[in-house]
Backbone as a chain_set.jsonl record, in Angstrom:
{"seq": "MTERAPAGSTGARPATAAPSDFAGALSAYAAGVTLVTIADGRDDIGTTVSAFCPVSLEPPLVLVSLLAASYPAELLGTSRSDEASPDNDGSPADGASPADGGSPTYVEGPADGRGPADGGGPGGAAAGRFAVCLLAAGQRMLAGRFAAAGRPNARRMLAGVPHRRGTLSGALIPDGGLAALECEVSRRIPAGDHLVLIARVLAVPYQAPSGDPLIRFRGRYPALG", "coords": {"N": [[-0.692, -38.412, 32.365], [2.292, -36.657, 32.199], [3.656, -34.079, 29.659], [6.867, -34.082, 28.404], [8.98, -31.38, 27.914], [10.753, -30.341, 25.005], [13.958, -31.359, 24.273], [16.775, -29.123, 25.633], [14.997, -26.994, 26.026], [13.373, -24.132, 28.142], [10.654, -24.618, 28.644], [9.65, -22.295, 28.948], [7.671, -19.434, 27.921], [8.944, -17.679, 24.729], [11.366, -15.572, 24.681], [10.412, -11.884, 24.031], [10.651, -8.446, 22.545], [10.293, -5.649, 24.218], [7.693, -3.884, 23.134], [8.075, -0.91, 23.287], [10.893, -0.491, 23.251], [11.48, -2.082, 20.835], [9.86, -0.004, 18.872], [11.29, 1.944, 19.297], [13.894, 1.208, 18.235], [13.172, 0.701, 15.443], [12.739, 3.317, 14.846], [14.796, 3.937, 14.367], [15.782, 3.476, 11.82], [16.009, 4.393, 8.716], [13.511, 5.086, 6.418], [11.771, 5.367, 3.344], [8.896, 7.478, 2.039], [5.539, 6.67, 1.397], [2.164, 7.329, -0.141], [-0.726, 5.921, 0.225], [-3.497, 5.557, -1.715], [-7.445, 4.86, -1.885], [-10.184, 3.989, -3.598], [-13.577, 4.025, -2.554], [-16.516, 3.209, -3.134], [-18.629, 5.913, -3.349], [-16.582, 7.344, -2.024], [-13.213, 8.698, -1.032], [-10.37, 7.133, 0.213], [-7.24, 7.554, 2.18], [-3.659, 7.314, 3.502], [-0.678, 7.434, 4.906], [2.28, 5.716, 4.458], [5.19, 3.793, 5.454], [5.689, 1.402, 5.45], [6.462, -0.147, 3.039], [7.747, -1.738, 0.208], [9.493, -3.099, -2.595], [8.848, -6.108, -4.193], [9.256, -8.113, -6.347], [10.409, -8.273, -9.691], [9.382, -9.536, -12.414], [6.71, -11.673, -11.736], [5.429, -8.132, -11.442], [5.394, -7.19, -8.301], [4.614, -5.728, -5.282], [5.106, -4.639, -1.779], [2.795, -4.13, 0.891], [2.284, -2.815, 4.077], [0.039, -2.321, 6.567], [-1.824, -0.916, 9.517], [-3.84, -3.162, 11.026], [-6.007, -2.636, 12.568], [-7.067, -0.435, 11.072], [-8.705, 1.844, 9.072], [-7.924, 1.898, 5.949], [-6.992, -1.245, 5.99], [-9.047, -2.66, 6.277], [-10.697, -2.339, 4.445], [-9.057, -3.143, 2.164], [-8.814, -5.556, 3.02], [-10.643, -8.415, 2.434], [-11.34, -10.04, -0.373], [-12.686, -11.116, -3.392], [-10.591, -12.89, -4.397], [-9.05, -14.032, -2.241], [-6.876, -15.687, -2.089], [-3.392, -16.397, -3.287], [-2.012, -17.869, -6.469], [-1.085, -21.256, -6.682], [1.771, -21.391, -7.466], [2.709, -19.29, -6.421], [3.065, -16.953, -7.625], [1.835, -14.28, -7.224], [-0.355, -14.054, -8.318], [-4.1, -13.983, -8.785], [-6.344, -16.396, -7.777], [-7.631, -17.957, -9.349], [-5.849, -18.283, -11.719], [-6.1, -15.938, -13.168], [-4.567, -12.907, -14.904], [-3.766, -9.531, -14.477], [-3.319, -8.747, -17.222], [-3.027, -10.252, -20.501], [-0.85, -13.219, -20.569], [0.576, -11.996, -18.443], [1.38, -9.106, -17.578], [2.041, -6.206, -17.076], [-0.931, -4.097, -16.808], [-2.275, -1.705, -19.218], [-4.871, 1.005, -19.655], [-7.337, 2.837, -20.931], [-8.987, 5.428, -19.315], [-12.522, 5.741, -18.45], [-14.759, 7.892, -20.747], [-15.174, 10.012, -19.774], [-13.644, 10.822, -17.682], [-14.458, 9.689, -15.075], [-13.993, 8.113, -11.978], [-14.243, 4.784, -9.689], [-15.187, 6.232, -7.387], [-16.574, 8.101, -8.427], [-18.741, 7.124, -9.594], [-18.051, 5.53, -11.785], [-15.884, 3.535, -14.171], [-12.896, 1.03, -13.855], [-11.818, -0.948, -10.884], [-11.064, 0.04, -7.751], [-11.809, -0.448, -4.007], [-13.385, -2.876, -3.839], [-12.187, -4.299, -5.555], [-10.263, -4.818, -4.894], [-7.978, -3.013, -5.816], [-5.602, -0.212, -5.601], [-3.736, 2.836, -5.048], [-0.48, 3.849, -5.057], [1.712, 6.46, -4.03], [5.203, 7.264, -4.394], [6.436, 9.712, -2.312], [7.916, 12.592, -2.916], [10.639, 14.829, -1.519], [9.933, 17.531, -1.329], [6.987, 17.003, -0.501], [6.37, 16.856, 2.171], [4.183, 18.447, 4.047], [1.738, 16.841, 2.812], [2.442, 14.42, 3.422], [2.159, 14.352, 6.246], [-0.509, 15.141, 6.616], [-1.983, 13.025, 5.843], [-1.303, 11.172, 7.658], [-3.105, 11.171, 10.118], [-4.983, 9.569, 12.277], [-7.919, 7.529, 11.726], [-10.107, 7.814, 9.127], [-9.03, 9.373, 7.129], [-9.782, 11.566, 4.417], [-9.329, 11.644, 1.183], [-10.295, 13.055, -0.644], [-10.723, 15.481, 0.624], [-8.16, 16.23, 1.862], [-6.474, 16.219, -0.419], [-7.109, 18.793, -1.637], [-6.474, 21.618, -3.731], [-3.783, 20.6, -4.265], [-2.354, 19.434, -7.128], [-3.896, 16.592, -8.769], [-4.851, 13.289, -10.08], [-6.925, 11.128, -11.342], [-6.296, 7.733, -10.841], [-6.651, 5.27, -13.724], [-6.95, 2.362, -13.577], [-7.211, 1.685, -10.866], [-8.85, 3.759, -9.88], [-8.305, 5.115, -7.693], [-7.27, 8.549, -6.06], [-4.392, 10.058, -7.067], [-1.602, 11.845, -6.081], [-0.257, 14.715, -8.04], [3.174, 15.489, -8.357], [5.361, 13.717, -7.143], [7.823, 11.206, -6.667], [7.279, 9.03, -8.088], [4.335, 6.929, -9.24], [1.872, 4.49, -8.736], [-0.514, 1.764, -9.575], [-2.085, -0.554, -8.44], [-3.132, -4.298, -7.073], [-4.511, -6.074, -5.086], [-3.044, -9.47, -4.195], [-2.407, -11.54, -2.538], [-2.943, -11.74, 1.211], [-1.829, -11.33, 4.344], [-2.242, -11.797, 7.598], [-0.535, -10.275, 9.951], [0.623, -10.01, 13.211], [-0.102, -7.101, 14.849], [-0.789, -6.116, 12.125], [-1.274, -5.956, 8.583], [-0.499, -7.429, 6.125], [0.069, -6.988, 2.75], [0.274, -8.465, -0.263], [0.887, -7.16, -3.79], [0.136, -6.805, -7.279], [1.478, -5.044, -9.524], [-0.142, -3.168, -11.268], [-0.099, -0.795, -13.145], [1.737, 1.924, -13.979], [1.61, 5.397, -13.71], [2.687, 7.424, -13.491], [6.25, 8.606, -13.851], [8.927, 10.658, -11.945], [11.48, 12.527, -13.363], [13.766, 13.182, -12.289], [14.839, 13.951, -8.517], [14.567, 14.46, -4.944], [13.879, 11.908, -2.442], [11.104, 11.426, -0.215], [11.914, 10.946, 3.253], [11.591, 9.275, 6.168], [12.883, 9.356, 9.579], [13.601, 8.635, 12.809], [11.328, 9.776, 13.629], [11.154, 12.042, 12.157], [11.145, 14.068, 9.281], [13.884, 14.14, 7.666], [16.061, 15.864, 5.581], [17.753, 15.31, 2.855], [21.368, 15.257, 2.452]], "CA": [[0.64, -38.004, 32.151], [2.859, -34.766, 31.78], [4.562, -34.141, 28.613], [8.114, -33.391, 28.662], [9.035, -30.317, 27.257], [11.51, -30.864, 24.362], [15.312, -31.225, 24.972], [17.406, -27.723, 25.583], [13.787, -25.792, 25.793], [13.121, -24.327, 29.479], [9.188, -24.726, 28.679], [8.726, -21.033, 28.999], [7.451, -18.92, 26.513], [10.018, -17.357, 24.158], [11.17, -14.011, 25.177], [10.084, -10.79, 22.875], [11.37, -7.529, 22.949], [9.094, -4.98, 24.595], [7.117, -2.643, 22.091], [8.43, 0.454, 23.292], [12.111, -0.469, 22.707], [11.306, -2.171, 19.564], [9.623, 1.232, 18.265], [12.678, 2.783, 19.108], [14.858, 0.628, 17.61], [12.761, 0.899, 14.583], [12.811, 4.81, 14.48], [16.431, 4.668, 13.654], [15.673, 2.746, 10.138], [15.161, 5.751, 7.456], [12.72, 4.596, 5.151], [11.019, 6.15, 2.56], [7.598, 7.604, 2.602], [4.578, 6.641, 0.5], [1.064, 7.735, 0.176], [-1.719, 4.492, -0.439], [-4.956, 5.617, -1.831], [-8.193, 4.007, -2.159], [-11.792, 4.74, -3.856], [-14.221, 3.03, -1.959], [-17.797, 3.315, -3.712], [-18.305, 7.394, -3.644], [-15.562, 7.669, -0.813], [-12.098, 8.201, -1.357], [-9.57, 7.184, 1.463], [-6.014, 7.586, 1.911], [-2.878, 7.075, 4.286], [0.639, 7.465, 4.755], [3.016, 4.313, 4.574], [6.434, 4.028, 5.373], [6.129, 0.141, 5.273], [6.541, -0.256, 1.593], [8.773, -2.262, -0.517], [9.339, -3.917, -3.85], [8.925, -7.561, -4.126], [9.612, -8.775, -7.872], [10.014, -7.36, -11.024], [8.598, -10.668, -12.753], [5.919, -10.533, -12.006], [5.904, -6.853, -11.007], [4.872, -7.162, -7.015], [5.269, -4.854, -4.193], [4.507, -5.103, -0.199], [2.643, -3.029, 1.616], [1.61, -3.308, 5.686], [-1.113, -1.729, 7.125], [-2.026, -1.341, 10.774], [-4.765, -4.274, 11.035], [-7.324, -1.958, 12.924], [-7.256, 0.916, 9.971], [-9.882, 1.288, 7.767], [-7.375, 0.879, 4.598], [-6.826, -2.591, 5.966], [-10.654, -2.98, 6.471], [-11.321, -1.86, 2.888], [-8.49, -4.026, 1.228], [-8.627, -7.008, 3.83], [-11.238, -8.892, 1.882], [-12.138, -9.466, -1.76], [-12.939, -12.417, -4.31], [-9.183, -13.531, -4.985], [-8.037, -13.812, -1.26], [-5.493, -16.356, -2.01], [-2.725, -16.56, -4.692], [-2.404, -19.268, -7.252], [-0.41, -22.462, -6.426], [2.985, -21.177, -7.891], [3.118, -18.06, -5.469], [3.829, -15.9, -8.221], [1.07, -13.092, -6.934], [-1.469, -13.994, -9.296], [-5.458, -14.406, -8.203], [-6.452, -17.709, -7.257], [-8.084, -18.753, -10.508], [-4.843, -17.894, -12.503], [-5.962, -14.916, -14.029], [-3.533, -12.023, -14.568], [-4.312, -8.326, -15.097], [-3.005, -8.75, -18.652], [-2.673, -11.367, -21.016], [0.664, -13.014, -20.228], [1.064, -11.928, -16.725], [2.314, -8.363, -18.137], [1.113, -4.527, -16.292], [-2.196, -3.475, -17.747], [-2.169, -0.195, -19.181], [-5.927, 0.896, -20.569], [-7.701, 4.052, -21.084], [-9.844, 5.318, -18.488], [-13.804, 6.452, -18.973], [-14.408, 9.02, -21.558], [-15.607, 11.328, -18.968], [-12.833, 11.0, -16.772], [-14.711, 9.269, -13.61], [-13.222, 6.894, -11.676], [-14.871, 4.303, -8.864], [-15.786, 7.392, -6.404], [-17.655, 8.806, -9.29], [-19.994, 6.408, -10.404], [-17.724, 4.931, -13.193], [-14.484, 3.174, -14.318], [-13.033, -0.314, -12.92], [-11.022, -1.132, -9.681], [-11.772, 0.288, -6.509], [-11.861, -1.63, -3.14], [-14.293, -4.049, -3.903], [-11.736, -5.137, -6.547], [-8.73, -4.703, -4.292], [-6.806, -2.167, -6.108], [-5.276, 0.706, -4.763], [-2.788, 3.427, -5.849], [0.946, 4.088, -4.379], [2.681, 7.506, -4.942], [6.083, 7.719, -3.676], [6.607, 10.936, -2.081], [9.315, 13.772, -2.903], [10.937, 15.354, -0.402], [9.025, 18.475, -0.647], [5.42, 16.374, -0.127], [5.88, 16.564, 3.878], [2.98, 18.682, 4.434], [0.701, 16.251, 2.255], [2.356, 13.167, 4.27], [1.451, 14.907, 7.503], [-2.444, 15.232, 6.391], [-2.579, 11.54, 5.729], [-0.769, 10.458, 8.911], [-3.996, 11.058, 10.848], [-5.746, 8.126, 12.703], [-9.288, 7.315, 11.158], [-10.727, 7.692, 7.969], [-8.523, 10.337, 6.056], [-10.763, 12.037, 3.484], [-8.16, 12.107, 0.252], [-10.519, 14.472, -1.79], [-10.504, 16.978, 1.394], [-6.822, 16.037, 2.035], [-5.754, 16.5, -1.493], [-8.005, 20.138, -1.81], [-5.336, 22.647, -3.659], [-3.288, 19.935, -4.717], [-2.919, 19.002, -8.446], [-3.859, 15.512, -8.49], [-5.358, 12.667, -11.064], [-7.673, 9.907, -10.688], [-6.176, 6.179, -11.719], [-7.594, 4.835, -14.55], [-7.279, 1.067, -12.879], [-7.536, 1.648, -9.296], [-10.008, 4.488, -9.451], [-7.6, 6.302, -6.512], [-6.882, 9.785, -6.533], [-2.998, 10.146, -7.124], [-1.279, 13.491, -6.148], [1.394, 14.643, -8.73], [4.604, 15.858, -8.029], [6.027, 12.252, -6.365], [8.639, 10.483, -7.488], [6.538, 7.804, -9.007], [3.073, 6.32, -9.049], [1.889, 2.983, -9.035], [-1.621, 1.425, -9.488], [-1.973, -1.938, -7.528], [-4.297, -4.868, -7.308], [-3.836, -7.302, -4.01], [-3.113, -10.868, -4.622], [-2.215, -12.168, -1.044], [-3.64, -11.159, 2.63], [-1.119, -11.927, 5.105], [-2.265, -11.181, 8.792], [1.11, -10.187, 10.683], [0.526, -9.198, 14.387], [-1.229, -5.982, 14.595], [-0.63, -5.498, 11.241], [-2.006, -6.892, 7.662], [0.714, -7.494, 4.699], [-0.438, -7.173, 1.349], [1.287, -8.34, -1.75], [0.231, -6.469, -4.668], [0.521, -6.653, -8.365], [1.424, -3.427, -10.131], [-0.881, -3.073, -12.891], [0.216, 0.331, -14.199], [2.961, 3.347, -13.668], [0.652, 6.524, -14.232], [4.137, 8.533, -13.86], [7.716, 8.587, -13.07], [9.663, 11.95, -12.576], [13.08, 12.371, -13.997], [14.52, 13.616, -10.956], [14.283, 14.496, -7.424], [14.912, 13.608, -3.824], [12.703, 11.22, -1.79], [10.779, 12.076, 1.509], [12.294, 9.937, 4.315], [11.117, 9.289, 7.579], [13.797, 9.109, 10.396], [13.305, 9.129, 14.244], [9.878, 10.48, 13.87], [11.166, 13.184, 11.525], [11.462, 13.907, 7.515], [15.05, 15.011, 7.546], [16.51, 16.317, 4.398], [19.4, 14.469, 2.421], [22.768, 15.753, 2.246]], "C": [[1.29, -37.183, 31.641], [3.573, -35.015, 30.525], [5.779, -33.661, 28.864], [8.493, -32.295, 27.389], [10.701, -30.771, 26.254], [13.411, -30.688, 25.033], [15.828, -29.525, 24.785], [16.283, -26.851, 25.971], [13.556, -25.866, 27.545], [11.536, -24.534, 29.809], [8.448, -23.307, 28.801], [8.607, -20.466, 27.566], [8.506, -18.027, 25.826], [10.085, -15.794, 24.38], [11.079, -13.045, 23.915], [10.35, -9.549, 23.752], [9.905, -6.526, 23.434], [8.717, -3.741, 23.719], [7.709, -1.343, 22.411], [10.007, 0.352, 22.609], [12.079, -0.86, 20.929], [10.527, -1.317, 18.604], [10.899, 2.075, 18.144], [13.599, 2.538, 18.724], [14.578, 0.929, 16.071], [12.708, 2.194, 13.884], [13.917, 5.134, 14.04], [16.764, 3.952, 12.165], [15.112, 3.664, 9.205], [14.531, 4.751, 6.47], [11.797, 5.838, 4.103], [9.353, 6.003, 2.728], [6.584, 7.229, 1.427], [3.061, 6.933, 0.908], [-0.171, 6.4, -0.674], [-2.92, 5.384, -0.336], [-6.102, 4.905, -2.312], [-9.269, 4.454, -2.478], [-12.435, 3.43, -3.307], [-16.03, 3.719, -2.268], [-17.51, 5.016, -3.883], [-17.229, 8.06, -2.451], [-14.361, 7.473, -1.366], [-10.957, 8.518, 0.229], [-7.993, 6.97, 1.555], [-4.974, 7.644, 3.21], [-1.457, 6.959, 4.063], [1.401, 6.096, 5.212], [4.418, 4.325, 4.669], [6.797, 2.402, 5.058], [6.001, -0.641, 3.923], [7.448, -0.813, 1.059], [8.511, -3.098, -1.618], [9.612, -5.596, -3.66], [9.545, -8.399, -5.406], [9.257, -8.283, -8.804], [9.256, -8.254, -12.15], [7.943, -11.773, -12.279], [6.005, -9.025, -11.319], [5.177, -6.689, -9.596], [5.593, -6.368, -6.22], [4.447, -5.285, -2.634], [4.227, -4.177, 0.337], [1.8, -3.501, 3.082], [1.074, -2.089, 5.957], [-1.757, -1.997, 8.408], [-3.768, -2.258, 10.459], [-6.275, -3.722, 11.327], [-7.67, -0.852, 11.961], [-8.235, 0.386, 9.401], [-9.338, 1.327, 6.556], [-7.579, -0.426, 4.541], [-8.103, -3.164, 5.962], [-11.146, -3.286, 4.867], [-10.329, -2.986, 1.759], [-8.285, -5.361, 1.916], [-9.453, -8.144, 3.07], [-11.257, -8.894, 0.512], [-12.299, -11.014, -2.505], [-12.085, -13.369, -4.079], [-8.448, -13.418, -3.575], [-6.791, -14.537, -1.309], [-4.725, -16.511, -3.211], [-2.598, -17.944, -5.365], [-1.268, -20.07, -6.353], [1.279, -22.092, -6.512], [3.184, -19.888, -7.306], [3.397, -16.989, -6.38], [2.66, -14.489, -8.07], [-0.172, -13.371, -7.744], [-2.893, -14.36, -8.387], [-5.208, -15.85, -8.29], [-6.758, -18.546, -8.678], [-6.932, -18.461, -11.655], [-4.962, -16.855, -13.488], [-5.229, -13.967, -13.902], [-4.539, -10.688, -15.166], [-4.127, -8.31, -16.821], [-2.69, -10.133, -19.054], [-1.072, -11.656, -21.034], [1.257, -12.742, -19.146], [1.446, -10.303, -16.876], [1.174, -7.064, -17.445], [0.015, -4.355, -17.417], [-2.281, -2.199, -17.793], [-4.096, 0.024, -20.168], [-6.468, 2.558, -20.193], [-9.05, 4.325, -20.199], [-11.587, 5.658, -19.088], [-13.791, 7.65, -19.854], [-14.239, 10.307, -20.614], [-14.467, 11.666, -17.825], [-13.055, 10.512, -15.386], [-14.189, 8.272, -13.496], [-14.602, 6.227, -10.437], [-15.936, 5.352, -8.283], [-16.651, 8.304, -7.323], [-18.499, 8.288, -9.675], [-19.27, 5.664, -11.575], [-16.098, 4.569, -13.209], [-14.316, 2.125, -13.356], [-12.238, 0.171, -11.57], [-11.74, -0.75, -8.731], [-11.397, -0.57, -5.452], [-12.188, -2.915, -3.229], [-13.444, -5.051, -5.091], [-10.349, -5.531, -5.898], [-7.708, -4.074, -4.647], [-6.853, -0.59, -5.281], [-3.99, 1.565, -5.548], [-1.92, 3.829, -4.842], [1.612, 5.442, -4.857], [3.641, 7.464, -3.767], [6.485, 8.848, -3.505], [7.839, 11.578, -2.384], [9.392, 14.602, -1.564], [10.156, 16.659, -0.018], [7.352, 18.253, -0.61], [5.456, 16.404, 1.434], [4.918, 17.261, 4.608], [1.706, 17.708, 3.948], [0.794, 14.759, 3.14], [1.839, 13.357, 5.539], [-0.005, 14.587, 7.671], [-2.599, 13.745, 6.433], [-2.237, 10.724, 6.597], [-1.907, 10.392, 10.051], [-4.667, 9.789, 11.006], [-7.037, 8.363, 11.925], [-9.451, 7.025, 9.891], [-10.16, 9.271, 7.058], [-8.991, 10.675, 4.638], [-9.691, 12.244, 2.232], [-8.655, 13.139, -0.614], [-10.275, 15.882, -0.983], [-8.734, 16.962, 1.517], [-6.252, 16.671, 0.868], [-6.286, 18.046, -2.433], [-6.862, 20.684, -2.436], [-4.345, 22.018, -4.026], [-3.306, 19.224, -5.884], [-2.837, 17.442, -8.181], [-4.593, 14.907, -9.682], [-5.93, 11.649, -9.99], [-7.24, 8.522, -11.618], [-7.201, 5.7, -12.856], [-7.984, 3.558, -13.966], [-7.573, 0.84, -11.838], [-9.018, 2.422, -9.152], [-9.289, 5.431, -8.418], [-7.204, 7.451, -6.875], [-5.346, 9.68, -6.183], [-2.395, 11.348, -7.349], [0.104, 13.636, -7.108], [2.292, 15.259, -8.077], [5.409, 14.88, -7.139], [6.915, 12.346, -7.369], [8.039, 9.52, -8.729], [5.349, 7.482, -8.39], [2.853, 4.879, -9.377], [0.339, 2.893, -8.917], [-1.727, -0.111, -9.388], [-3.267, -2.777, -7.545], [-3.739, -6.061, -6.263], [-4.14, -8.573, -4.303], [-2.869, -11.748, -3.594], [-2.216, -11.06, 0.421], [-2.672, -11.826, 3.38], [-1.268, -11.087, 6.52], [-1.044, -11.401, 9.684], [0.952, -9.35, 11.952], [-0.198, -8.214, 14.436], [-1.081, -5.23, 13.255], [-1.239, -6.448, 9.769], [-1.096, -6.439, 6.177], [0.035, -7.958, 3.627], [0.547, -7.357, 0.246], [0.592, -7.915, -2.573], [0.918, -6.661, -6.116], [0.454, -5.188, -9.263], [0.935, -3.4, -11.396], [-0.454, -1.989, -13.847], [1.339, 1.326, -13.187], [2.399, 4.472, -13.994], [1.902, 7.579, -14.604], [5.299, 8.121, -13.19], [8.609, 10.043, -12.935], [11.261, 11.581, -12.799], [13.917, 12.466, -13.358], [13.943, 14.086, -9.638], [14.289, 13.63, -6.04], [13.752, 13.079, -3.159], [12.288, 11.548, -0.314], [11.381, 10.764, 2.461], [12.033, 10.476, 5.566], [12.168, 8.751, 8.262], [13.941, 9.824, 11.677], [12.326, 10.034, 14.409], [9.981, 11.744, 12.985], [10.882, 13.022, 9.914], [12.623, 15.036, 7.253], [15.45, 15.196, 6.223], [18.023, 15.629, 3.838], [20.21, 15.565, 2.373], [23.047, 16.674, 3.619]], "O": [[0.965, -36.832, 30.507], [4.078, -36.121, 30.332], [5.811, -32.7, 29.633], [8.282, -32.466, 26.189], [11.606, -31.412, 26.787], [13.84, -30.041, 25.989], [15.329, -28.796, 23.927], [16.687, -25.741, 26.317], [13.526, -26.896, 28.219], [11.133, -24.611, 30.97], [7.237, -23.087, 28.783], [9.138, -20.798, 26.506], [9.123, -17.469, 26.733], [9.158, -14.989, 24.291], [11.62, -13.379, 22.861], [10.337, -9.433, 24.978], [8.754, -6.712, 23.036], [9.423, -2.734, 23.659], [7.779, -0.626, 21.413], [10.304, 1.003, 21.607], [12.513, -0.153, 20.019], [10.442, -1.776, 17.465], [11.364, 2.684, 17.181], [14.458, 3.419, 18.69], [15.51, 1.349, 15.386], [12.646, 2.302, 12.659], [14.215, 6.186, 13.474], [17.85, 3.955, 11.586], [13.913, 3.717, 8.934], [15.078, 3.81, 5.896], [11.367, 6.955, 4.39], [8.688, 5.086, 3.21], [6.999, 7.611, 0.333], [2.702, 6.818, 2.08], [-0.295, 6.161, -1.876], [-3.344, 5.877, 0.709], [-5.835, 4.204, -3.288], [-9.648, 5.404, -1.793], [-12.086, 2.259, -3.462], [-16.544, 4.602, -1.58], [-16.478, 5.445, -4.399], [-17.24, 9.254, -2.152], [-14.124, 6.482, -2.056], [-10.801, 9.501, 0.953], [-7.56, 6.055, 0.854], [-5.57, 8.121, 4.176], [-1.049, 6.394, 3.048], [1.093, 5.508, 6.249], [4.941, 5.004, 3.785], [7.871, 2.07, 4.555], [5.425, -1.727, 3.869], [8.472, -0.293, 1.503], [7.481, -3.768, -1.685], [10.535, -6.097, -3.018], [10.326, -9.33, -5.211], [8.125, -7.848, -9.017], [8.458, -7.618, -12.839], [8.508, -12.863, -12.361], [6.927, -8.945, -10.508], [4.2, -5.946, -9.692], [6.812, -6.21, -6.267], [3.48, -6.031, -2.476], [5.032, -3.255, 0.468], [0.904, -4.344, 3.136], [1.548, -0.996, 5.644], [-2.248, -3.112, 8.588], [-4.636, -1.819, 9.703], [-7.323, -4.038, 10.765], [-8.765, -0.335, 12.177], [-8.631, -0.762, 9.2], [-10.083, 0.815, 5.72], [-8.115, -0.98, 3.581], [-8.163, -4.33, 5.57], [-11.771, -4.221, 4.367], [-10.815, -3.513, 0.759], [-7.598, -6.222, 1.367], [-8.73, -9.14, 3.066], [-11.194, -7.779, -0.005], [-11.908, -11.999, -1.878], [-12.407, -14.485, -3.671], [-7.371, -12.824, -3.546], [-5.779, -14.16, -0.718], [-5.361, -16.767, -4.233], [-3.029, -18.979, -4.859], [-0.664, -19.513, -5.436], [2.007, -22.526, -5.62], [4.076, -19.281, -7.898], [4.009, -16.032, -5.907], [2.758, -13.659, -8.974], [-1.058, -12.532, -7.587], [-2.755, -14.991, -7.339], [-4.203, -16.41, -8.727], [-6.189, -19.591, -8.993], [-7.476, -18.443, -12.759], [-4.212, -16.754, -14.46], [-4.937, -13.795, -12.719], [-5.531, -10.699, -15.895], [-4.985, -7.766, -17.516], [-2.235, -11.008, -18.316], [-0.205, -10.839, -21.343], [2.371, -13.179, -18.856], [2.104, -10.099, -15.856], [-0.055, -7.057, -17.375], [0.158, -4.472, -18.634], [-2.357, -1.489, -16.79], [-4.428, -0.696, -21.11], [-5.994, 3.269, -19.307], [-10.041, 3.603, -20.313], [-11.702, 5.803, -20.305], [-12.847, 8.431, -19.738], [-13.46, 11.257, -20.687], [-14.489, 12.717, -17.184], [-12.21, 10.725, -14.516], [-13.86, 7.503, -14.4], [-15.646, 6.851, -10.247], [-17.137, 5.389, -8.551], [-17.368, 9.184, -6.847], [-19.308, 8.998, -10.272], [-20.037, 5.148, -12.388], [-15.248, 5.112, -12.503], [-15.02, 1.99, -12.355], [-12.059, 1.345, -11.245], [-12.934, -1.045, -8.667], [-10.66, -1.503, -5.769], [-11.538, -3.886, -2.84], [-13.818, -6.162, -5.467], [-9.549, -6.367, -6.319], [-6.609, -4.271, -4.13], [-7.748, -0.045, -4.635], [-3.362, 1.063, -6.48], [-2.4, 4.17, -3.76], [2.031, 5.517, -6.012], [3.32, 7.56, -2.582], [7.016, 9.329, -4.506], [8.868, 10.992, -2.046], [8.485, 14.925, -0.796], [9.786, 16.94, 1.122], [6.568, 19.199, -0.68], [4.464, 15.923, 1.982], [4.68, 16.871, 5.751], [0.684, 17.761, 4.633], [-0.173, 14.084, 3.492], [1.047, 12.517, 5.968], [-0.552, 13.963, 8.579], [-3.476, 13.309, 7.179], [-2.678, 9.576, 6.558], [-1.699, 9.575, 10.949], [-4.903, 9.027, 10.069], [-7.184, 9.496, 11.467], [-8.96, 5.983, 9.457], [-10.924, 10.048, 6.485], [-8.535, 10.006, 3.711], [-9.086, 13.302, 2.403], [-7.948, 13.942, -1.222], [-9.868, 16.95, -1.44], [-8.179, 17.988, 1.124], [-5.539, 17.657, 1.057], [-5.934, 18.318, -3.581], [-5.868, 20.34, -1.796], [-3.494, 22.864, -4.299], [-4.158, 18.337, -5.946], [-1.917, 16.978, -7.507], [-5.056, 15.747, -10.453], [-5.752, 11.376, -8.803], [-7.668, 8.266, -12.744], [-8.424, 5.803, -12.759], [-9.188, 3.396, -13.763], [-8.223, -0.179, -11.603], [-10.017, 1.987, -8.578], [-9.745, 6.571, -8.329], [-6.746, 7.557, -8.013], [-5.035, 9.242, -5.076], [-2.475, 11.951, -8.419], [1.147, 12.987, -7.028], [1.956, 15.59, -6.94], [6.179, 15.419, -6.345], [6.989, 13.027, -8.392], [8.347, 9.414, -9.916], [5.192, 7.667, -7.183], [3.543, 4.217, -10.152], [-0.22, 3.773, -8.263], [-1.415, -0.805, -10.355], [-4.334, -2.279, -7.906], [-2.79, -6.804, -6.513], [-5.276, -8.91, -4.635], [-3.189, -12.91, -3.845], [-1.661, -9.971, 0.573], [-2.581, -13.026, 3.122], [-0.683, -10.021, 6.711], [-0.643, -12.501, 10.065], [1.106, -8.131, 11.886], [-1.291, -8.463, 13.927], [-1.2, -4.008, 13.17], [-1.621, -7.602, 9.964], [-1.118, -5.427, 5.478], [-0.495, -9.064, 3.522], [1.436, -6.569, -0.078], [-0.597, -8.155, -2.363], [2.147, -6.68, -6.177], [-0.533, -4.501, -9.525], [1.564, -3.592, -12.437], [-0.424, -2.137, -15.068], [1.559, 1.305, -11.975], [2.889, 4.713, -15.098], [2.051, 8.284, -15.602], [5.35, 7.431, -12.172], [8.964, 10.509, -14.017], [11.942, 10.614, -12.46], [14.978, 11.91, -13.64], [12.802, 14.54, -9.556], [14.077, 12.419, -5.991], [12.679, 13.677, -3.244], [13.071, 11.874, 0.578], [11.12, 9.611, 2.116], [12.153, 11.625, 5.99], [12.598, 7.691, 7.806], [14.239, 11.006, 11.849], [12.393, 10.973, 15.202], [9.024, 12.518, 12.994], [10.459, 11.981, 9.411], [12.531, 16.2, 6.862], [14.934, 14.295, 5.562], [19.097, 15.547, 4.435], [19.784, 16.714, 2.263], [24.129, 17.239, 3.773]]}, "num_chains": 1, "name": "protein.A"}
């Protein structure tokens, strides 16, 4: 017996925009540029990301979308707490949060200043932790360095650039951005050729009192004004 298609349906697959057309349309969407960095064992990885946005203030959550086939997505794609809690607040599955009461955590790093990539400190890719730097207009060259495919080595890319290591994530964080965040993945959502990460913000290492953002528009980094 042949099943009938639902009323009003032609039975054909839904129409889908051509990837080239979709990419062209999205290039007209001006977006802020961020740098995502991850400490993995004795390695440091970074990638430029424009698919970033705030999600929630209470609890503090952000969204980052990474190319699923990329090394950063591979590093952050698995963890002990792959599922969020039933109340969808972004907490790990066991209900624990980075701090009592669900507030962001602020702790001192190891006395010698080492992070996971140096053999000391908490966090790192194994814990699903990473850092995000909201890049400033003057950091175009930095964004270009980390936009390369493969496994951009953060230590090499940041050579000669003032930076610090996050005390919670262990990730390298360049100075000079508009702000920096240390985050921990609480939910992973496969979405086509990307991996969407919902992450809790553990700490804000710094905020600049002023400055213009780095914006990507039609494949370029135009100046504001």
